[in-house]
N, C-alpha and C positions, 0 to 999 in steps of 0.2 A: 212065600207063593214064590209060584216059578210060572214065565211065560218066556214069549217071544216078540222083542221088540218089534212094532207093528208098522213103525216109521220113522222117517231120518226124526234125531230129539233135536229138540231148539236148544241150542246153546251160548246163544251170544251174550244173555245178560250174566253168564258165568255158573248161573244157578240148572243145571239142564234140566229139560222136563221132557216124558215121551209117554209113548202109547203101547202097554201092555196086553198083548192077547194070554189069557191067562189060562195054563196049561193046568198046574195043580194050585189051589188054593187051601192050607191046611184047617183054619177056623172058618171059612165060608166056602162050603162046597159049591151053595149056589150059586160061585163067579165063572166055574169051569166055564171053557169056550166064551166068556164074556171079553170085554176091554176096559181096560181102568186108564186112568191119566195118574203118572205118578211125576213129584218132584224128587230129583235125585241129588244125592250129597254133591256141591262144588267138588271138580276136577272129576266125575264119575266119566269114566271111556267105555263106552256102550254103544253101539252102531246100529242100524235097522238091519233086521235079522238074527241079531244078535238073542240068544237063549241065556236068561239071568237069572239069580235065585235071588229074592230082597226079602228083608223084615220091613213089612211096612204097615203104617195105619191109616186106614180106608172110613172115610162115608161115604154117603149118598149125596150127590150135588143137592146144595140146597135150591128151592123155590125164588122166582122173586121177590126181592126184599124191601124194594122200593119203589113207590109208585112210579111209572117212566124209567126206571134205572134197567140194566142187563139183569137178564134172566136166567141163572147159570143151570139149571136145571133142564131150559129148551135146548139150549148149546151145547149139553153134553147128551141129549137124547138125540139132537141133530147129527151129531159125531158117534154114535154108537157107544157109547160110555155111561156105565153103569154105577161106576164110583170114582171118587179120585181121592189124594193122599200122598203124603211124605213117605219116603225111602229112608232108611239109616243105616243101615248096613245093603247094600248090592255088591252080587260075585257073577262074575261071566262065565258060563259052562261053556260055552261054545260060541266061536264066530260065526259070521254070514254064511247060510246055507247053501247059497247057489254064487255062481260066477259072476253074473251081471250084477246081482244085487250088489256084491263087495265091490266090481268096478265102478258102479254109481256110486257108493259109498265113499270110496278113494278121491273119486273125482270133486264132490263135496267137500270133503273135509279140505283140499286141495286148494277149491277156491276160497272156503271161509279163511285158511293160514294165508291165502297171498293178500284178501282184504284185510284182516287181521294185522299183517306185520308192518301194511305201505299206508293204509289210511288211517286217519285221527278218528278217535272214539265220534266227534261231532256229525264226519262225513259217514263214518262206519254204520253210525245209526238210520241212515237214510237209504245207502245206498245196499246195503245186507238185505232189507226186505226185497229191494226191488232185483235182487239177483238171484238169492235162492228162498226167500219167502219167510226168513225168520224174525218174527218182528218182535222176539222176547226181551232184545234190549231197548226199545221204542219207551222213551222217557212219556208218564204220566203226562202231562205237560206238550210235547209233541203230538202226542197221540190224538190229546183233545183239540188244540191247533189244525190239526188235519181234519177233525172232525167238522171244526166250527168252519172250515170254508168249504168244505163241500169237496175235499180232496181225499180223502179216505181210501175209494179206489185205487190210489194209484200206489198204496203200501199191500194191495193183496194182489197177489197175482193171475192175472184171468187175459183176457182177449189181447187187452195192450199190448202184453207182455212176449207172448205167445205169435201174433202175428209180426209181431216185430223182426223175431228170433226165425220163425221160418221166414219172413222174407231176404231175410239175409243170407240164408240159407239156397234158396231159389236163386237169388241175383248171383253167390258165386258160381253156384251149378251153368248158369246160364254163360258167366263170364269164360266157360269152360267150352263150350259151343254145344252142351247137349240140349234136348230137346223136351218135349214139354211133360213127358213121362217120367224123364229122371229127374225135372224140376219139381214136378208134383211129389216124387217118392222124397226128394231131400225136405222139402218141408215137413211131409209127415212124419220123417223119422225125427226131424230136428225137433219138433212138436214133443215126440214122446220122450225123446232125451230128456229135454227139460222136465217135463213130469216126472223122468226119475231123477233127477236130481234134485228138483224142489219139494217131491214128496207129493202122493195123492187129494193136493187140496182140493176141496170140491168146485171150484170158481176156474183153476188150474183144467183139473180132467176136464171141464164142458167147452173149456177153451182148447184144449189137444185134441178133443172129438172133435169138435167142430172143424179144424184145421185136416185131418186125417180123413174125414167124408168130404171136403173140398178137393184133397189130394187125388182123392179115389174118382170123383167124377171127371177134374181134368184129365187125368191118363186116361179115361174111358171116353173122351171126349161127350161127356154126356152136361147138358144145363143142370143147374142145381139151384133152384129157390132157396134166397137167405130162410125165410121163417119155417121151412118144412125141413131146412136141415138143422134147424135151431130144434125143431120139436122132436126130430128125431135121436138129435145127440141129449136131450134130457130126456126125452123116455128110456133111452136105452140105460142112461147115466143114473136113473133113479130107480130101474130094475136091477142094478148091481147093488145100490146102496139107498134104498128106500129114504134111509133118516135123513138124506139131502134134502129131500122137500122141507124141511126145517130150516136148514142153514143159510143165515141171512145171506153169506157172502154170496151162495150159487143163486140165490132167490134176485138177489140185484143185478148178477151177472147176467141170466138168463132175462129180465125185464129191461135192462137197458139195451144188450142185445136187438132185442124185439123191437124196442125204439127206433133203434138206426137203422134196422134192416127193412122198415115199416115204414113209420112217420120221418123219417130221416131221408131216405130216399124218395117218396112222394114228394115232399117238399122241394128237394135238389129239382125235380123235376117239372114241377107245375109252378111254382113261385119264380118271377124274370125280374131281374131287378136290372135296369141297364146303366147302371152307373157300377162301374169296374171298380173302386174303392169299395161302395156299398154292398156289393157282390162278396167280394173277396171277403168282407165281412161276415155277410149270411152266412157264406159256407165253412169259413171258422168256427161259428158261434152253432150253426144248427145240429152236431152230433152232440155236444151238451146239452141244447134245450129237449131235443128228442128223445135223447137216453132221462132227462129229466123228469118229462113227463110221464112216461111209461114205470119210473120207477117211483113217482109220487105216492102212491098208496102205500107203498113198502114204508118211504120215507117218516110219512105220517103215522104210520102205524106203529113203527119202532122207536124212532127221534122223537116225536111229537114237537118238531121244528123244523124249521127253513131255512136253511143254510142263503142266504140272499146274494154273498158274496159268489156263489160257485160260478156263474156262467164268466165274469173277469179272471177270477182265478184262474180256471180251467185252460182259458184261451193262452193264460201266460206258462201255466205251471206245466202243461203237455208237451209242448216243446223240448223245453228243460228237461225233462223226466225222461224222453225220449233220446236228447244226447246222452246225457248221463248213463242211459243204460249201453249205449253203444260205446262211450267211453270205459265203462267198467267192463263190460266183455273183452273190448278190445285189449284192456289192461291186464286182465287174465290171459288170452291166448300170448299174449306178448312176453308177459313174464312167467309163464311156463314154457314158450320155446326159448327164449335167451334173457337170463334173469340181469335184470338192471335195466333193458331196454323198454319197458312199460313205465316210464318216469313221466313223460307228458300224459299220457293217457290218464296216470292214477292223480297228477295236477290238475286234469279238465274234470276229476270226479270231485276233488277239492271245492274247484271254484262252481261248479253246476251244483252240489249241494246245497253251498250255502247260497246259491240262486232261490233254490228250491224252498228252503227254510226261508227266508226273507220273504218270498211270494204267501208261504203258508202263515208265516205269523202275523204279517201284513192283513192279511184277507181276515183271518183270527181276529186281529185287534179293532175292526169296524164295529160300529156301536150295532150290539146287539145281533152279533154276527148271524149266532143261531136264532132265528126269530121266534120265541116258544109259541105253538099253533094250536094246543089244548089236546082234549084225547076225544072230541066231539066222533061219536060215530055213522054221522050224517054226511059230517065233512069226508069222512074215509071215504065211506060207499060210493058218494057223489063221487070223487079224483077215480075209484078204480072203475066205475061206469065210464067216466071220461077217458080216461088211459083206453079200455077195453074198446069203446067204439071209434077211437081215431086209429087205434089198430087194424080192427076190422074194416074201416072203411077207407083205409090207405095202405093196407095191404097190396103188392102186384097185380094186376088181373090172373088167373090162372088159366083161362082159354081163350082163342082168338076170339071167340063170342062176344067175352066179355071186354074185351079190347077194341072193339070196332062199336059196340052198343052204349048208349048213353045207359047209367046205372043212378038212377034217382035215390034208390037205397043208400045207395054209399056216400053219395052227396049229403043225404040227410043225416045220416050217421056223424061224418065229419064235422058238420055243423054243431050238433047236437053234443059229439064228444068235446069239442073247444070250448062250447059255451059251459059243460058240464067241468072242464078243467079248470076255466079262467073262475068260476064260481066257487069252488072247491078252494082255488090260492085265497081268493078275496077272504071267504069265511075263515080261512084258515089263519089268515094277518089279522083279521079284525074280529074275532070271537073275543066275546068276552069272558075272564079268567073265570076260575071257580071261587064261588066266594060265599061265605054262610051268609043264612037269612038272617034278616033284623031280629034280635035279642038273643042270637045265639054266636057262639064265636068256637074255633078251634084249636087243638092242643095236637099238634103231631110232631111226633118222637120219631126220627130218621135214624134209620138203623146205619149208621157209619160205622160199625165195629168199635174200637175200644174211645172211645171219646164222643162226646154230646153234640147234636145239631138237632135244634127242638126249631118248628115252624108253627106261626101264632097267625090263625087265619082269622081277622075281622071283616066284617061286611063292608068295609072303606080301603080295605088293603092287607097285603102280607107283612110279617115281621118274621127275622130270621135272628134265632138267640143260638149263640154257636154255630161254628162251624164243619166239625169233624176234623180228625186228624189229615198227616198229610205226611206225603215220603217220596221218595225217588220213584219208587213203582206204582204208588195208590194216592190220588188227590182225592181226598171224600168231597169238597167243593166242586170238582168235575165229575164223580160219578155217583154218587147220592144229591147231594144239595139241588144242582143246576138242571140233573133229568127231573126231580121231583117239580120245580115251579115250570120246566117247560111244558109238563102234563100237566099242570092245572092252569096253563093258557096264561101264566103271568109273566108281564113284561118288566115289571119295576118294583122294586122294595119299598114301601116304609120306610122302614128300620131296620138297620143289623148291629145287632147286641152282643159284642164280645165280653165275656164275665170277667175271665182273667188271661194272663198271659202264658199260658200252658199248649204247647203246639197240638194237645188232643181236642183242644176245644177251639182254634183259633188257623191250623193250618190248612184248611179249605175256604178260607176268609179272602185271601189275594182274588184265586178264581171267580167265587159272586161277586166279588166286588168290580172286576174287570170285565164281567159278561153282561152284569145287570146294571140300570140306573138305581142308585140308593140314594132317595131323601135324606136320609139322616144316620150318620154311625154312631151307637153311644158304647161308649169305652169307661171301664175304669178310673178313677183318677190314677194318675200317674203311669199309665198306658200310652205308647205311643209306638209310632213306626207304621200306620196306615193311611197316608198319603192318597186321599180319594177327591177329586171334585166335589163337595157335597159338605155339608154341616158335621163338624165332629162335635159331640156334647161327653164331658167328662162327667160319671154319675155317683151319686153315693147316696147313703140312706136318710130317707123322706122325700125324695125327688119323686114328684111325681111326671112319668113318660107320656101316659097319655092321662087324658081329663077325663073322657067322655065312656062311653060304656063298651066294653069293659075295661075298666081302669087296670093301670101298670104303675106299681110303685116299687120303688126298689127298698128293700129292707136292710139290707148289708152291702157294704159296710160303712161305720160312719164316715162322715165326710173327717179329710186328713190322718188316715189312718194310715199304717206303714207295718209294712212286717215281710219279714223274708221268705214266708210259706206264701207262696202265691195262693193255696187254695184256702186260706184263712180269711183272704182278704176279697173273693171272688164275691160278684155280685150275686144276690139272691134277689128275684123278684117275686113279687105276690101280682096275680095277675084276678080280674074279675069283678064281681059283684051283683047286687041283685038275691045275694043270700048264695050263689056258688063262686068257691073260690079257688084257686091253683098256686100251689107254692114251686118256682124252679128255682131248686136249693145249688146250683150251680155244684161246687167240689167244697162247700164249708162242712162242718164237723157237727156233733148229734149237741154239745153243750154252746156251737150259736144258734142253731135251730132253737132247741129250750129256750134261747133267751129273745127271740124274735118278738115278741106276742103277739103272735096267732094263735088261733083256735079255730078246730069245727073245722078243717079246709075239705074239700071234695076230692080233690088231686094233687100230689105228691109227687115231683119230679125228684128220687132219690138221689142226696147227695152224693158226689163223688163215686156213680158207677156203682154203690153197694157197698162200699168198702166196709170194715168192719168201726170203723170211726163212725159211721153215718146212722142214722135214724136209731137215737139212743132210746132206751123205754120212758125217761121222762119227757123227751120232746114229743115221741110218739102221743103219749096220754094228751098230752096240751092239743095238738095237731088233729091228733082221731081221723086220719085221712080214710076213705073211701078205697082208694084207688092210687097202687103205688106205681108208677112207671121206672124203670130201672133200663140206662143205655148203657151196654156195655159190649163186651165185642165175644166173639166165639172163640173157643180154646184163647183166650186173653191170659198171658204168664202171672198177672195178678191176683188169680183168683176170684175175679168180682163176678157175682157179685159173693160176699161173706156171710157164709151159712148162720152165723148169729146174727145177722141183719136182718135175714129173711125169716129166722124166725120171732123176732121181736114187731116184725111189719104183720108177718103171720097172726101172730099172738094179740096185736092192735085191732085187726078186724079187717085188715086192707086187702084189698085183692091186688096181687102183685103181678103186673106183666113186663116181662126181660124182651128186648131186642134182639138179643142173641137167640132167643128159641121161638122168639114171632116173629119177628123183623121190624117192620113200620108199624107203629100202636098211633092209631090215629084216634081221638075223642071229641065228641059233640057239648059243647056244654051249654047250657040253657036253662027258662023256665021250669022244665022236667026232671033236671037233674045231667045224670053224667051217660052220654050214649056210646058205644063202638060204633065207628065206622069200618065197614068190611069192603077195603077198597078192592080185595080181592076177588070179589062177587061181581064186580063191574061198574063200578062208583058213577054214575050220571048224575045229569043236572039235576037229575029230580031229587039225589040222595037217598040211598040206599042205607037207611040207617037202621039197625037191626039191635033192638033192647028186649030184655028181659028182666023178668023184678030184680032186688038188687042184690049183691052175692051176700052167701051167709057169712059169719064173722069166721076168719081165719080161712077161710079158703084162696087156696093159691094155685092160680091156674101157670102150669109149665108147658105143655103142651101145645094142642090148635088152638090158632086165636079165640079167645072166649067173646063171650054176646052176652050182654047185660042191658 
């Protein structure tokens, strides 16, 4: 493949990633003229505007894999990206094709080098996103803490950063005694320069466009309505890049700004508070409140949760962020002009980044900081109506007649909007979680990559069996398990059970245990290291963990059994009753499966991700599963599931389903047997369970989600 690097590569993580505008694609001619995202070999030195030639392995972005989780396909579509993959060989053909682009690249690399050379990794993890927008080095834990505290907007370059930078430029020009036109021009040029340094990020483009329009109006001595300015900039931006309409950062930036210039402005004018201290507190909290109200529908639609600590966290974090931004840019300027002179400013960055990390971590550590709100469409539309009514009602009058005459329609609209928003908040906070009806239960195999995480839904609560893997860059507990329970509206878990001490089964446990109250933690005998303020039970074969329907019984390992092989002593569970049962086989091998004494089960969670040692012919002859579920990662290095295991399952008449191809698999088990719930079709409180006749023997479904 040959093409041009279309943006500044992100390389803070040590593994650069870049967007390539394709010119030639030998094996895929349809990609000509398209944009693809590539992860480049570590140390690859390419820049914005470089023409490169690369040997790449590409695939289309996958759809949403977990209910409530991130949607890679939608995000790629918003950025105009049609494929993504990894480059194994990269060769630069020519450099940046214009002087201005080469200059911006050199400035950006100079800033990165100053920060890299003089700041600790902990400080740079926060400072780099604030200054140049590169978030690739932000750890999964820190990103989750920013989200839970409602402070993610501080890591996304937007109006806060552009307004601050343009304000500094205007102030410097004013100190030189220049007039309004010069100050306006300086602010606009500074915003455009910032855009060139950070790259065309959607929210930053909107903010820079607004600053340029405000500068033009100031230079022409023309009044500028903030709401109309926002509309004009958004329309022009989307005319150039229509896909950005689906970018969450762009949506939140527009929504929050609209709330600030309508709801916030009107509340500042109309609500009079006599006490000076109370008035100061109200003025400080008003920007966050107005932005949160207008962005509430987007927060509910995307995150299915409410970060209830966001008000207090913003009051503390925004001033710290502004000071850190000033210290960072001052450090860059001083270090460029006189190397060594920036030590005080760099030291301030270290202190302020630590302070911001403290605010974020403590806000995120509050009990259920991300309060699950569920996925009710009624709550979402109610919040959208309320926000729209408030924005329309509280927008500044457009004419003198509107300003002088009473507007009863707007007054009623404001009251209705406020009531709708409050009602939406109450419903989101108190809405009942998704639960199966009496006599039925759910098995939800979450797509956590190469690992296991199974949610069991009962009429009286949810269980979690294993929690998926974790690494420095990805934590399945944060990226898959918690988003699922927030989507389901579940605010506490009855039981968390960890089958054995391998990281692909327990890596996400810490995130889950810290984020949600858990009534009981169940571990295999000999497992330790999970200190939580709840009851911990060590289980062995024969223990009944749940006596009521459906029963949950431990079938392996026997009490007191020890082994150097963790897989051999992982907890295997039998779940069910009334003739319909499931076996969750953890990572045991086929000889153990055959020795469990179980016969004629409905659902088998295949052991060890479908490894060659699982699902032996003898075991399958006894178990005779109708449905086999395999939890494994896409392109995993172990070759799971093994072709031999798949063949044996097919020969046994099991309908095979795999998370690497189908994403999360949701089953409902009840008196009528096993049904597949198609959560992508819009899972509602009325439950859209799609059923069809039982699968024929030997049927293996490896493509689109199956329905039976």
